[in-house]
N, C-alpha and C positions, 0 to 999 in steps of 0.2 A: 407371487406378489405382483407380477406384471399386470394382472387384471385389476389391481387396486389403484384407482386414479390418484390417490394421495401419495403413493410411493413410486408410481410408474416412472421410469427413467432416472430414478435416484440411486438405484443399486447397480453397481458394475462389478464385474470380475475380470481380472487381467493377470497375465503371467509375465514376469520380467526375468531377464537373464543378465546377470552381472558379468561383464566382460573384462573389467579391469578394476583392481583395488589398489589403492596406495596406502601403505602401512608404514608408520614410523619404525625405523630399525630397532628402537628400544623395546618394541612390543613383540618382536619375533622370538620364537623358542630357540634356545641355544642349540646350535648345530643344524638348524633348518632355515632355509631361505624363504619358505612359503607357508610356514605355520605360525599362527599367533599363539603366544603363550597366555593361557587364561589367567595365570597368576600375576602376570604383568599388566593385563588389560582389565580395568575396572569400569565397565560401562554402567551408565544409569539406564534403567529400564522403566518406561512409563506404563503403568497398568491402572486403568480407570482413573486417570488424571492424578495419580500419585507416583512419585519416583521411588524406586527401590534400587539398592546396590546389589552387588554380587559378593557372596562370601569368599574369603580367601581359602576356605577349606574345601577340598574336593570330597564330595560325599560318597560317590561311587566311581571307581576307576573306569575310564572309557576303553572299551574293547576296540573301538574304531581307531583310537590313537595308536594301537599296536600295528596297524596295517599301513603299509607305504601308501602315501596319498595317490600316487599314480595308478594304483590298483583299483581304486573306486571312483576316481575322478572321471567325469564325462569327457568324451573325446573332443567336444567342441571347445573345451578350455584350452587345449593345446593349439587348436586352429586359431583361436582368438589371440593367443600369445604370438603365434607366427605372423598374424596379420598386423599386430600392433607394432 
């Protein structure tokens, strides 16, 4: 698309890394200091300019939720916590 003068310079790709997140304690999963409870968090999601909610019902259990977070977390997360 870069060779199309109508869109040249209009498309960008970038990567971001979130280094800090502030979460209200009422949204945390019971017994965890760094996990958000999806049942307590009801985000609005915009899809094609329409807002959708998230159901209270879990459709498929998450296998990832069974693993301790530090086992799959990238090492830079701990470095960012130490730097903050």
